[in-house]
C-alpha positions as CSV (number, residue, x, y, z in Angstrom):
1,X,2.5,-15.6,1.5
2,X,6.1,-15.6,2.8
3,X,8.2,-14.9,-0.1
4,X,15.3,-14.7,1.4
5,X,18.9,-15.3,1.5
6,X,20.7,-18.4,2.6
7,X,23.9,-17.7,4.5
8,X,26.1,-19.0,1.7
9,X,24.2,-17.0,-1.0
10,X,24.2,-13.9,1.2
11,X,28.0,-14.1,1.5
12,X,28.4,-14.7,-2.2
13,X,26.3,-11.7,-3.1
14,X,28.1,-9.5,-0.6
15,X,31.6,-10.4,-2.0
16,X,30.7,-10.5,-5.7
17,X,31.5,-7.5,-7.8
18,X,28.3,-5.8,-9.0
19,X,27.4,-7.1,-12.4
20,X,25.5,-5.1,-15.0
21,X,21.8,-6.0,-15.1
22,X,20.4,-5.1,-18.5
23,X,17.1,-6.7,-17.6
24,X,16.8,-4.8,-14.2
25,X,13.8,-2.8,-15.3
26,X,12.0,-5.8,-16.8
27,X,12.7,-7.9,-13.7
28,X,11.6,-5.1,-11.3
29,X,8.4,-4.7,-13.3
30,X,7.8,-8.5,-13.3
31,X,8.4,-8.7,-9.5
32,X,6.0,-5.8,-8.7
33,X,3.3,-7.1,-11.0
34,X,3.5,-10.5,-9.3
35,X,3.3,-9.0,-5.8
36,X,0.3,-7.0,-6.8
37,X,-1.4,-10.2,-8.0
38,X,-0.2,-12.2,-4.9
39,X,-1.9,-9.5,-2.7
40,X,-5.2,-10.4,-4.4
41,X,-4.4,-14.2,-4.3
42,X,-4.4,-14.1,-8.1
43,X,-3.8,-17.6,-9.4
44,X,-2.8,-16.4,-12.9
45,X,-0.1,-14.2,-11.4
46,X,1.4,-17.3,-9.7
47,X,1.1,-19.4,-12.9
48,X,3.1,-16.8,-14.8
49,X,5.8,-16.1,-12.1
50,X,6.9,-19.6,-11.1
51,X,8.8,-21.9,-13.4
52,X,7.6,-25.5,-13.6
53,X,10.6,-26.8,-11.8
54,X,10.7,-24.1,-9.1
55,X,11.8,-24.9,-5.5
56,X,10.3,-22.5,-3.0
57,X,11.5,-22.5,0.6
58,X,9.3,-20.5,2.9
59,X,10.3,-18.7,6.1
60,X,9.0,-21.7,8.1
61,X,11.5,-24.0,6.2
62,X,8.8,-25.7,4.2
63,X,9.8,-26.5,0.6
64,X,7.3,-26.6,-2.2
65,X,7.1,-27.0,-5.9
66,X,4.8,-25.2,-8.3
67,X,1.9,-27.6,-7.9
68,X,1.9,-27.2,-4.2
69,X,2.1,-23.4,-4.5
70,X,-0.9,-23.3,-6.8
71,X,-2.8,-25.7,-4.6
72,X,-2.2,-23.4,-1.6
73,X,-3.4,-20.4,-3.6
74,X,-6.6,-22.2,-4.7
75,X,-7.4,-23.2,-1.1
76,X,-6.7,-19.8,0.5
77,X,-9.9,-18.4,2.1
78,X,-11.3,-15.1,0.9
79,X,-10.4,-12.1,3.0
80,X,-12.7,-11.1,5.9
81,X,-12.7,-8.3,8.4
82,X,-11.3,-10.7,11.0
83,X,-8.6,-12.0,8.5
84,X,-8.1,-9.2,6.0
85,X,-5.9,-9.4,2.9
86,X,-2.2,-8.6,3.2
87,X,-0.7,-6.1,0.7
88,X,2.8,-7.1,-0.5
89,X,5.4,-4.6,-1.7
90,X,9.1,-4.8,-2.6
91,X,11.7,-2.5,-1.1
92,X,15.5,-2.2,-1.4
93,X,15.6,-4.3,-4.6
94,X,19.1,-5.5,-5.7
95,X,19.6,-7.3,-9.0
96,X,22.7,-9.1,-10.4
97,X,22.5,-10.6,-13.8
98,X,24.7,-13.3,-15.4
99,X,23.5,-13.7,-19.0
100,X,20.1,-15.5,-18.8
101,X,20.3,-15.9,-15.0
102,X,19.5,-13.2,-12.6
103,X,19.6,-13.0,-8.8
104,X,17.0,-10.7,-7.3
105,X,17.3,-9.8,-3.6
106,X,14.9,-7.5,-1.8
107,X,12.9,-6.8,1.3
108,X,9.3,-8.0,1.1
109,X,6.9,-5.9,3.2
110,X,3.6,-7.3,4.1
111,X,1.0,-4.7,5.3
112,X,-2.3,-5.7,6.9
113,X,-4.9,-3.3,8.1
114,X,-7.2,-4.7,10.7
115,X,-9.7,-2.8,12.8
116,X,-7.9,0.5,11.9
117,X,-4.5,-0.9,13.0
118,X,-1.7,-1.3,10.5
119,X,0.5,-4.3,11.0
120,X,3.7,-4.7,9.0
121,X,6.0,-7.8,8.6
122,X,9.3,-7.8,6.8
123,X,11.0,-10.7,5.0
124,X,14.4,-11.0,3.3
125,X,13.9,-12.6,-0.1
126,X,16.1,-14.0,-2.9
127,X,14.9,-15.4,-6.1
128,X,16.9,-16.9,-9.0
129,X,15.3,-16.0,-12.3
130,X,16.0,-17.9,-15.5
131,X,15.2,-16.6,-19.0
132,X,13.8,-19.5,-21.0
133,X,11.9,-19.3,-24.3
134,X,12.1,-15.5,-24.2
135,X,10.6,-14.9,-20.7
136,X,11.8,-14.7,-17.1
137,X,10.5,-17.1,-14.5
138,X,11.6,-18.0,-10.9
139,X,13.4,-21.3,-10.6
140,X,14.3,-21.0,-6.9
141,X,13.1,-18.8,-4.0
142,X,14.0,-18.4,-0.3
143,X,12.3,-16.4,2.3
144,X,13.3,-15.5,5.9
145,X,11.2,-13.4,8.2
146,X,13.0,-10.5,9.8
147,X,12.4,-10.1,13.6
148,X,10.7,-6.9,14.7
149,X,13.4,-4.4,15.9
150,X,13.7,-3.8,19.6
151,X,12.8,-0.4,21.1
152,X,16.5,0.4,21.3
153,X,17.2,-0.6,17.7
154,X,14.2,1.4,16.5
155,X,15.5,4.5,18.4
156,X,18.9,4.0,16.8
157,X,17.3,3.7,13.3
158,X,15.2,6.8,13.8
159,X,18.2,8.8,14.7
160,X,19.6,8.3,11.2
161,X,16.5,8.3,9.2
162,X,14.5,11.4,10.3
163,X,12.0,12.6,7.7
164,X,13.4,15.7,6.0
165,X,11.3,18.5,4.4
166,X,13.0,20.7,1.8
167,X,11.3,23.5,-0.2
168,X,12.8,23.3,-3.7
169,X,10.6,26.0,-5.3
170,X,8.3,28.5,-3.6
171,X,6.9,30.8,-6.3
172,X,3.4,30.4,-7.5
173,X,2.5,30.7,-11.2
174,X,4.2,29.5,-14.4
175,X,6.2,32.6,-15.3
176,X,10.0,32.4,-15.3
177,X,11.1,35.8,-14.1
178,X,14.5,35.4,-12.4
179,X,13.1,37.0,-9.2
180,X,14.9,34.6,-6.9
181,X,12.2,32.0,-6.4
182,X,11.7,28.9,-8.5
183,X,8.4,27.3,-9.6
184,X,6.7,25.1,-7.1
185,X,8.2,21.9,-5.8
186,X,8.5,20.3,-2.3
187,X,10.8,17.5,-1.4
188,X,10.4,15.0,1.4
189,X,13.1,12.4,2.2
190,X,11.7,9.5,4.1
191,X,14.1,6.9,5.3
192,X,16.6,8.1,2.7
193,X,14.0,7.9,-0.2
194,X,13.1,11.2,-2.0
195,X,9.4,12.0,-2.6
196,X,8.9,15.0,-4.9
197,X,5.6,16.9,-4.6
198,X,5.0,19.0,-7.8
199,X,7.7,19.5,-10.4
200,X,7.5,22.9,-11.9
201,X,10.2,24.3,-14.2
202,X,13.6,24.1,-12.5
203,X,12.8,21.2,-10.2
204,X,15.7,19.1,-11.5
205,X,18.2,21.9,-10.8
206,X,16.8,22.6,-7.4
207,X,17.0,19.0,-6.4
208,X,20.7,18.9,-7.3
209,X,21.2,22.3,-5.5
210,X,19.7,20.7,-2.4
211,X,22.4,18.0,-2.5
212,X,20.0,15.2,-3.5
213,X,21.3,13.1,-6.4
214,X,18.9,12.9,-9.3
215,X,19.6,9.2,-9.6
216,X,18.0,8.7,-6.2
217,X,14.6,9.8,-7.5
218,X,11.9,7.3,-6.6
219,X,8.4,9.0,-6.3
220,X,6.8,12.1,-7.8
221,X,3.4,13.4,-6.8
222,X,1.5,16.1,-8.8
223,X,-1.2,18.0,-7.0
224,X,-3.0,19.3,-10.2
225,X,-2.4,20.0,-13.9
226,X,-1.2,23.5,-14.0
227,X,2.2,23.8,-15.8
228,X,3.9,25.4,-12.8
229,X,3.2,22.1,-11.0
230,X,3.8,19.5,-13.7
231,X,6.1,20.9,-16.4
232,X,8.9,18.5,-15.4
233,X,6.7,15.4,-14.9
234,X,8.6,13.8,-17.8
235,X,11.8,15.9,-17.7
236,X,12.6,15.1,-14.0
237,X,12.8,11.3,-14.6
238,X,14.5,11.9,-17.9
239,X,17.2,14.1,-16.3
240,X,17.6,11.4,-13.6
241,X,18.0,8.8,-16.3
242,X,20.5,10.9,-18.2
243,X,22.5,11.1,-14.9
244,X,22.5,7.3,-14.6
245,X,19.2,6.3,-13.1
246,X,18.7,2.5,-13.2
247,X,15.8,2.0,-10.8
248,X,12.1,2.6,-11.1
249,X,10.3,5.9,-10.7
250,X,6.6,6.1,-9.9
251,X,4.6,9.2,-10.5
252,X,1.1,9.9,-9.1
253,X,-1.3,12.6,-10.0
254,X,-4.8,13.6,-11.2
255,X,-6.4,12.0,-14.3
256,X,-4.2,12.7,-17.3
257,X,-0.9,12.1,-15.5
258,X,-0.3,8.7,-17.2
259,X,-1.2,10.2,-20.6
260,X,1.2,13.1,-20.0
261,X,4.1,10.9,-19.3
262,X,3.4,8.7,-22.3
263,X,3.2,11.8,-24.5
264,X,6.6,12.9,-23.1
265,X,8.0,9.5,-24.0
266,X,6.9,10.0,-27.6
267,X,8.5,13.5,-27.6
268,X,11.9,12.0,-26.6
269,X,11.5,8.7,-28.4
270,X,14.3,9.3,-30.9
271,X,16.7,10.4,-28.2
272,X,15.9,7.5,-25.8
273,X,16.0,4.9,-28.6
274,X,19.4,6.2,-29.7
275,X,20.9,6.2,-26.3
276,X,19.7,2.7,-25.5
277,X,21.7,1.4,-28.5
278,X,24.5,3.9,-28.6
279,X,25.2,4.1,-24.8
280,X,23.8,0.9,-23.4
281,X,21.3,2.5,-21.1
282,X,18.2,0.8,-19.8
283,X,14.9,1.9,-21.3
284,X,13.5,4.9,-19.5
285,X,10.0,3.9,-20.6
286,X,10.4,0.7,-18.6
287,X,11.7,2.5,-15.5
288,X,9.3,5.5,-15.2
289,X,5.6,4.9,-14.8
290,X,2.6,7.0,-13.9
291,X,-0.6,6.3,-12.0
292,X,-3.8,8.4,-12.2
293,X,-5.4,9.4,-8.9
294,X,-9.1,9.5,-9.6
295,X,-10.5,9.9,-6.0
296,X,-9.5,10.9,-2.5
297,X,-8.0,8.3,-0.3
298,X,-4.7,6.4,0.2
299,X,-2.5,6.8,-2.8
300,X,0.6,4.9,-1.7
301,X,1.5,2.8,1.4
302,X,4.9,1.2,2.0
303,X,7.0,0.3,4.9
304,X,8.1,3.9,5.5
305,X,5.1,6.2,4.7
306,X,1.4,6.3,3.9
307,X,0.4,9.0,1.4
308,X,-3.2,10.1,1.4
309,X,-4.9,12.5,-1.0
310,X,-7.8,14.9,-0.4
311,X,-9.6,16.8,-3.2
312,X,-9.2,20.6,-2.6
313,X,-10.9,23.6,-4.2
314,X,-9.0,25.2,-7.1
315,X,-11.4,26.3,-9.8
316,X,-11.5,25.7,-12.7
317,X,-9.5,22.5,-12.0
318,X,-11.8,19.6,-11.0
319,X,-9.1,17.2,-9.8
320,X,-6.8,19.3,-7.5
321,X,-5.3,17.4,-4.6
322,X,-3.5,17.9,-1.3
323,X,-1.3,15.1,-0.1
324,X,-0.6,14.0,3.5
325,X,2.6,12.0,4.3
326,X,2.5,10.0,7.5
327,X,6.0,8.7,8.3
328,X,7.1,7.0,11.4
329,X,8.5,10.2,13.0
330,X,6.5,13.0,11.3
331,X,3.3,13.9,9.4
332,X,3.5,16.5,6.6
333,X,0.7,17.9,4.5
334,X,1.2,19.7,1.2
335,X,-1.8,21.8,0.3
336,X,-1.3,22.2,-3.4
337,X,-3.2,25.1,-5.0
338,X,-6.5,25.7,-3.2
339,X,-8.9,28.3,-1.9
340,X,-10.1,27.8,1.7
341,X,-11.0,24.1,1.8
342,X,-12.7,22.2,4.6
343,X,-11.4,19.0,3.0
344,X,-7.9,20.2,3.6
345,X,-8.7,20.9,7.2
346,X,-9.8,17.2,7.6
347,X,-6.7,15.9,5.8
348,X,-4.3,18.0,7.9
349,X,-5.9,17.3,11.3
350,X,-3.2,16.8,13.9
351,X,-0.4,17.0,11.4
352,X,3.1,18.1,12.5
353,X,3.6,20.4,9.5
354,X,1.3,22.0,6.9
355,X,2.9,23.4,3.8
356,X,0.3,25.8,2.5
357,X,0.1,28.1,-0.5
358,X,-0.6,31.8,0.1
359,X,-2.0,34.8,-1.8
360,X,-1.1,38.3,-0.6
361,X,-4.2,40.2,-1.8
362,X,-2.7,43.7,-1.7
363,X,0.0,42.5,-4.1
364,X,-2.5,41.5,-6.9
365,X,-2.5,44.8,-8.7
366,X,1.2,44.9,-9.0
367,X,1.2,41.3,-10.3
368,X,-1.5,42.1,-12.9
369,X,0.5,45.0,-14.1
370,X,3.4,42.7,-14.9
371,X,1.3,40.2,-16.8
372,X,-0.4,41.7,-19.9
373,X,-3.2,39.9,-21.8
374,X,-4.6,38.1,-18.8
375,X,-7.9,39.9,-18.4
376,X,-9.5,37.5,-15.9
377,X,-6.4,36.9,-13.8
378,X,-7.7,38.9,-10.8
379,X,-10.9,36.8,-10.6
380,X,-8.9,33.6,-10.9
381,X,-6.5,34.5,-8.1
382,X,-9.2,35.5,-5.7
383,X,-11.3,32.4,-6.4
384,X,-8.6,29.8,-6.4
385,X,-6.0,30.7,-3.8
386,X,-5.8,31.3,-0.1
387,X,-5.2,34.6,1.8
388,X,-2.9,34.6,4.8
389,X,-5.9,35.0,7.1
390,X,-7.6,31.9,5.7
391,X,-4.3,29.9,5.9
392,X,-4.4,30.7,9.6
393,X,-8.0,29.6,9.9
394,X,-7.2,26.3,8.2
395,X,-4.2,25.6,10.4
396,X,-6.1,26.4,13.6
397,X,-9.1,24.3,12.7
398,X,-6.8,21.4,11.7
399,X,-4.7,21.7,14.9
400,X,-1.4,21.5,13.2
401,X,1.9,22.4,15.0
402,X,3.6,24.3,12.2
403,X,2.6,26.2,9.1
404,X,5.1,26.6,6.3
405,X,4.1,29.2,3.7
406,X,5.0,28.4,0.1
407,X,3.7,28.9,-3.4
408,X,3.8,32.7,-2.9
409,X,1.4,34.7,-5.1
410,X,2.9,37.1,-6.1
411,X,6.2,35.4,-5.8
412,X,8.2,38.0,-7.6
413,X,7.6,41.1,-5.5
414,X,10.5,41.8,-3.1
415,X,8.6,44.7,-1.5
416,X,6.4,42.2,0.4
417,X,8.1,41.4,3.6
418,X,8.2,38.1,5.5
419,X,6.1,39.8,8.3
420,X,3.5,40.9,5.8
421,X,3.2,37.3,4.5
422,X,2.9,35.9,8.1
423,X,0.9,38.6,9.8
424,X,-2.5,37.5,8.6
425,X,-1.8,33.8,9.5
426,X,-0.8,34.7,13.0
427,X,-4.1,36.5,13.6
428,X,-5.8,33.1,13.7
429,X,-3.1,30.5,14.3
430,X,-1.0,30.5,17.5
431,X,1.5,27.8,16.4
432,X,4.8,28.2,14.5
433,X,4.7,30.1,11.2
434,X,7.5,29.7,8.8
435,X,7.9,31.9,5.7
436,X,9.4,29.6,3.2
437,X,12.3,30.2,0.8
438,X,13.9,28.1,-1.9
439,X,16.1,25.3,-0.6
440,X,15.0,25.9,3.0
441,X,15.0,22.7,5.1
442,X,12.2,22.8,7.6
443,X,13.3,21.3,10.9
């Protein structure tokens, strides 16, 4: 499916002053639902999306009406290994609305995996949506295929879009103690888009402290459901919305993530409902959505990055995940909370950077003395976390280039030096070892 801008319409959009788009969230959701259906060749998705009088102009210049579009869908062959299905996603969505008419411009990305090779095609697309009888449908559509960039152009693009890795919070555990480290959160910025991994208390503040606008929030990943990793699952998108967010946010995490976000929405329902009417804001509940990750494998794939999950070992939590981000220029793995895990070794194999949690065993007694009424804390820490020596073993077995220590346990003991944190790692791993700190950017 080749779902773009005519020269005249491109100029008009470029010169026109941006118009408020009250239906932006609804139209974005409609577009993404359609592309999901189109990736499966879902006839019903096409029936809902196209108006009866639609004029569709493909990238080959062919013009079709709705009847022809549906006929093409019906006659499309089923995917085979030789001709696999293409997954369609929308990037760089821009929406302008004029009453019951909206112009939606975006980059359509078609991703096809064949014999282990990923092929990507990009199209510039523009659709004119009309609201009739209470629902939006597409009345016209244009698509133009974008040529693949030359080697020189790709090098130039890479120079300005290097994948950045920033440690927002590096202290393990839910306690708020003012010791200088914040609860766990890691930020990747891939081609200008933020990906937040874990969102403990303080993530919103740390993201702003790192110089990243909350309104740029796009993706959130939760490794497991301990509060130091998910306490701001709802609050982070809410704070972005309060700052002026008008674009979608997608959160991914273990089973229960979707229910947690919906529960948060109920918690702030009065506030959100009031501000929609009183301040004219879009509905946060239409912008932010969550997706439960129920098994290891690819969680997200778009034009910039592939995110893969592996289940790691963090008793008593059944669904604890590590995430690997494979961008064009860099591969980064975030361990989440885990004991020594062969599954993590496989996920991290050959990665450029492994961000790994760490437990300094001699520091356990001091930590326990600061946390009364936790009679089994010692047993939990030893069973569910990773010593520096085992971090080194994981990194060496996986063949990574750099290990970044984070999620320090204990994270509030200034008597533990950087060398003490790193010494055990270096016994087994000969690559670069970085002892992380809040707001550190890892080169």
